[in-house]
mmCIF file of the C-alpha atoms, coordinates in Angstrom:
data_MODEL
# 
_entry.id   MODEL 
# 
loop_
_atom_site.group_PDB 
_atom_site.id 
_atom_site.type_symbol 
_atom_site.label_atom_id 
_atom_site.label_alt_id 
_atom_site.label_comp_id 
_atom_site.label_asym_id 
_atom_site.label_entity_id 
_atom_site.label_seq_id 
_atom_site.pdbx_PDB_ins_code 
_atom_site.Cartn_x 
_atom_site.Cartn_y 
_atom_site.Cartn_z 
_atom_site.occupancy 
_atom_site.B_iso_or_equiv 
_atom_site.pdbx_formal_charge 
_atom_site.auth_seq_id 
_atom_site.auth_comp_id 
_atom_site.auth_asym_id 
_atom_site.auth_atom_id 
_atom_site.pdbx_PDB_model_num 
ATOM 1  C CA . UNK A 1 1  ? 1.794   -9.373  -14.982 1.00 0.00 ? 1  UNK A CA 1 
ATOM 2  C CA . UNK A 1 2  ? 3.343   -6.579  -12.937 1.00 0.00 ? 2  UNK A CA 1 
ATOM 3  C CA . UNK A 1 3  ? 0.445   -4.475  -11.662 1.00 0.00 ? 3  UNK A CA 1 
ATOM 4  C CA . UNK A 1 4  ? 2.652   -1.770  -10.177 1.00 0.00 ? 4  UNK A CA 1 
ATOM 5  C CA . UNK A 1 5  ? 3.419   -0.333  -13.607 1.00 0.00 ? 5  UNK A CA 1 
ATOM 6  C CA . UNK A 1 6  ? 1.477   2.838   -12.877 1.00 0.00 ? 6  UNK A CA 1 
ATOM 7  C CA . UNK A 1 7  ? 3.593   3.374   -9.737  1.00 0.00 ? 7  UNK A CA 1 
ATOM 8  C CA . UNK A 1 8  ? 6.814   3.001   -11.732 1.00 0.00 ? 8  UNK A CA 1 
ATOM 9  C CA . UNK A 1 9  ? 5.479   5.360   -14.409 1.00 0.00 ? 9  UNK A CA 1 
ATOM 10 C CA . UNK A 1 10 ? 4.518   7.905   -11.758 1.00 0.00 ? 10 UNK A CA 1 
ATOM 11 C CA . UNK A 1 11 ? 8.014   7.723   -10.250 1.00 0.00 ? 11 UNK A CA 1 
ATOM 12 C CA . UNK A 1 12 ? 9.660   8.161   -13.644 1.00 0.00 ? 12 UNK A CA 1 
ATOM 13 C CA . UNK A 1 13 ? 7.584   11.280  -14.274 1.00 0.00 ? 13 UNK A CA 1 
ATOM 14 C CA . UNK A 1 14 ? 8.508   12.873  -10.962 1.00 0.00 ? 14 UNK A CA 1 
ATOM 15 C CA . UNK A 1 15 ? 6.223   11.487  -8.271  1.00 0.00 ? 15 UNK A CA 1 
ATOM 16 C CA . UNK A 1 16 ? 7.999   11.055  -4.968  1.00 0.00 ? 16 UNK A CA 1 
ATOM 17 C CA . UNK A 1 17 ? 5.259   9.257   -3.032  1.00 0.00 ? 17 UNK A CA 1 
ATOM 18 C CA . UNK A 1 18 ? 2.579   6.727   -4.013  1.00 0.00 ? 18 UNK A CA 1 
ATOM 19 C CA . UNK A 1 19 ? -0.379  6.235   -1.651  1.00 0.00 ? 19 UNK A CA 1 
ATOM 20 C CA . UNK A 1 20 ? -1.484  2.592   -1.767  1.00 0.00 ? 20 UNK A CA 1 
ATOM 21 C CA . UNK A 1 21 ? -4.846  0.978   -1.125  1.00 0.00 ? 21 UNK A CA 1 
ATOM 22 C CA . UNK A 1 22 ? -5.456  -2.725  -1.779  1.00 0.00 ? 22 UNK A CA 1 
ATOM 23 C CA . UNK A 1 23 ? -8.511  -4.362  -3.298  1.00 0.00 ? 23 UNK A CA 1 
ATOM 24 C CA . UNK A 1 24 ? -9.619  -7.976  -3.126  1.00 0.00 ? 24 UNK A CA 1 
ATOM 25 C CA . UNK A 1 25 ? -10.685 -10.236 -5.982  1.00 0.00 ? 25 UNK A CA 1 
ATOM 26 C CA . UNK A 1 26 ? -14.190 -8.692  -5.814  1.00 0.00 ? 26 UNK A CA 1 
ATOM 27 C CA . UNK A 1 27 ? -12.929 -5.113  -6.117  1.00 0.00 ? 27 UNK A CA 1 
ATOM 28 C CA . UNK A 1 28 ? -13.553 -4.335  -2.441  1.00 0.00 ? 28 UNK A CA 1 
ATOM 29 C CA . UNK A 1 29 ? -11.075 -2.535  -0.193  1.00 0.00 ? 29 UNK A CA 1 
ATOM 30 C CA . UNK A 1 30 ? -9.001  -4.857  1.963   1.00 0.00 ? 30 UNK A CA 1 
ATOM 31 C CA . UNK A 1 31 ? -6.290  -4.662  4.596   1.00 0.00 ? 31 UNK A CA 1 
ATOM 32 C CA . UNK A 1 32 ? -4.836  -8.039  3.537   1.00 0.00 ? 32 UNK A CA 1 
ATOM 33 C CA . UNK A 1 33 ? -1.174  -8.026  4.566   1.00 0.00 ? 33 UNK A CA 1 
ATOM 34 C CA . UNK A 1 34 ? -0.251  -10.421 1.751   1.00 0.00 ? 34 UNK A CA 1 
ATOM 35 C CA . UNK A 1 35 ? -1.568  -7.993  -0.854  1.00 0.00 ? 35 UNK A CA 1 
ATOM 36 C CA . UNK A 1 36 ? 0.340   -5.061  0.650   1.00 0.00 ? 36 UNK A CA 1 
ATOM 37 C CA . UNK A 1 37 ? 3.513   -7.151  0.878   1.00 0.00 ? 37 UNK A CA 1 
ATOM 38 C CA . UNK A 1 38 ? 3.208   -8.343  -2.711  1.00 0.00 ? 38 UNK A CA 1 
ATOM 39 C CA . UNK A 1 39 ? 2.726   -4.803  -4.036  1.00 0.00 ? 39 UNK A CA 1 
ATOM 40 C CA . UNK A 1 40 ? 5.580   -3.320  -1.981  1.00 0.00 ? 40 UNK A CA 1 
ATOM 41 C CA . UNK A 1 41 ? 7.968   -6.111  -2.969  1.00 0.00 ? 41 UNK A CA 1 
ATOM 42 C CA . UNK A 1 42 ? 7.027   -5.885  -6.653  1.00 0.00 ? 42 UNK A CA 1 
ATOM 43 C CA . UNK A 1 43 ? 7.795   -2.158  -6.761  1.00 0.00 ? 43 UNK A CA 1 
ATOM 44 C CA . UNK A 1 44 ? 11.076  -2.542  -4.873  1.00 0.00 ? 44 UNK A CA 1 
ATOM 45 C CA . UNK A 1 45 ? 12.146  -5.503  -7.071  1.00 0.00 ? 45 UNK A CA 1 
ATOM 46 C CA . UNK A 1 46 ? 11.896  -3.211  -10.090 1.00 0.00 ? 46 UNK A CA 1 
ATOM 47 C CA . UNK A 1 47 ? 14.456  -0.907  -8.468  1.00 0.00 ? 47 UNK A CA 1 
ATOM 48 C CA . UNK A 1 48 ? 11.957  1.886   -7.970  1.00 0.00 ? 48 UNK A CA 1 
ATOM 49 C CA . UNK A 1 49 ? 12.809  4.122   -5.029  1.00 0.00 ? 49 UNK A CA 1 
ATOM 50 C CA . UNK A 1 50 ? 9.448   5.893   -4.799  1.00 0.00 ? 50 UNK A CA 1 
ATOM 51 C CA . UNK A 1 51 ? 8.212   6.245   -1.223  1.00 0.00 ? 51 UNK A CA 1 
ATOM 52 C CA . UNK A 1 52 ? 5.238   3.963   -0.662  1.00 0.00 ? 52 UNK A CA 1 
ATOM 53 C CA . UNK A 1 53 ? 2.610   5.455   1.630   1.00 0.00 ? 53 UNK A CA 1 
ATOM 54 C CA . UNK A 1 54 ? 0.467   2.587   2.914   1.00 0.00 ? 54 UNK A CA 1 
ATOM 55 C CA . UNK A 1 55 ? -3.095  3.377   3.888   1.00 0.00 ? 55 UNK A CA 1 
ATOM 56 C CA . UNK A 1 56 ? -4.861  2.162   7.005   1.00 0.00 ? 56 UNK A CA 1 
ATOM 57 C CA . UNK A 1 57 ? -8.355  3.009   5.774   1.00 0.00 ? 57 UNK A CA 1 
ATOM 58 C CA . UNK A 1 58 ? -8.836  0.414   3.080   1.00 0.00 ? 58 UNK A CA 1 
ATOM 59 C CA . UNK A 1 59 ? -11.490 -1.728  4.730   1.00 0.00 ? 59 UNK A CA 1 
ATOM 60 C CA . UNK A 1 60 ? -14.513 -0.085  6.330   1.00 0.00 ? 60 UNK A CA 1 
ATOM 61 C CA . UNK A 1 61 ? -15.124 -2.593  9.143   1.00 0.00 ? 61 UNK A CA 1 
ATOM 62 C CA . UNK A 1 62 ? -11.493 -3.255  10.071  1.00 0.00 ? 62 UNK A CA 1 
ATOM 63 C CA . UNK A 1 63 ? -10.459 -2.854  13.695  1.00 0.00 ? 63 UNK A CA 1 
ATOM 64 C CA . UNK A 1 64 ? -7.525  -0.596  14.549  1.00 0.00 ? 64 UNK A CA 1 
ATOM 65 C CA . UNK A 1 65 ? -5.393  -3.706  15.074  1.00 0.00 ? 65 UNK A CA 1 
ATOM 66 C CA . UNK A 1 66 ? -6.162  -4.958  11.575  1.00 0.00 ? 66 UNK A CA 1 
ATOM 67 C CA . UNK A 1 67 ? -5.635  -1.476  10.140  1.00 0.00 ? 67 UNK A CA 1 
ATOM 68 C CA . UNK A 1 68 ? -2.039  -1.300  11.424  1.00 0.00 ? 68 UNK A CA 1 
ATOM 69 C CA . UNK A 1 69 ? -0.953  -4.953  11.119  1.00 0.00 ? 69 UNK A CA 1 
ATOM 70 C CA . UNK A 1 70 ? 0.677   -4.415  7.711   1.00 0.00 ? 70 UNK A CA 1 
ATOM 71 C CA . UNK A 1 71 ? 2.560   -1.389  9.061   1.00 0.00 ? 71 UNK A CA 1 
ATOM 72 C CA . UNK A 1 72 ? 4.061   -3.463  11.860  1.00 0.00 ? 72 UNK A CA 1 
ATOM 73 C CA . UNK A 1 73 ? 5.171   -6.152  9.414   1.00 0.00 ? 73 UNK A CA 1 
ATOM 74 C CA . UNK A 1 74 ? 6.299   -4.039  6.456   1.00 0.00 ? 74 UNK A CA 1 
ATOM 75 C CA . UNK A 1 75 ? 7.590   -0.941  8.274   1.00 0.00 ? 75 UNK A CA 1 
ATOM 76 C CA . UNK A 1 76 ? 6.935   1.548   5.452   1.00 0.00 ? 76 UNK A CA 1 
ATOM 77 C CA . UNK A 1 77 ? 8.642   4.932   5.307   1.00 0.00 ? 77 UNK A CA 1 
ATOM 78 C CA . UNK A 1 78 ? 5.239   6.626   5.396   1.00 0.00 ? 78 UNK A CA 1 
ATOM 79 C CA . UNK A 1 79 ? 1.726   5.600   6.361   1.00 0.00 ? 79 UNK A CA 1 
ATOM 80 C CA . UNK A 1 80 ? -1.548  7.371   6.990   1.00 0.00 ? 80 UNK A CA 1 
ATOM 81 C CA . UNK A 1 81 ? -3.911  6.727   9.859   1.00 0.00 ? 81 UNK A CA 1 
ATOM 82 C CA . UNK A 1 82 ? -7.308  8.381   10.182  1.00 0.00 ? 82 UNK A CA 1 
ATOM 83 C CA . UNK A 1 83 ? -7.855  8.302   13.939  1.00 0.00 ? 83 UNK A CA 1 
ATOM 84 C CA . UNK A 1 84 ? -11.391 9.655   13.640  1.00 0.00 ? 84 UNK A CA 1 
ATOM 85 C CA . UNK A 1 85 ? -12.940 6.296   12.752  1.00 0.00 ? 85 UNK A CA 1 
# 
């Protein structure tokens, strides 16, 4: 099942940017690169051109290196980084 449906719907109703957080199988925030990659690819495969803003604050105990690893690999158009942590 395509779980990015809400992103596609948002784009079709005028949203230009979607801010993404990932959750693990237990419903906890995660910085798992595989989850970010899967979500980004699934939206792009549907032909949706919404800008995907990838968070870096999805996992409370993540180091800065872990927080930016998905940005280095996926190179999103936009990302957020709270430097106050």
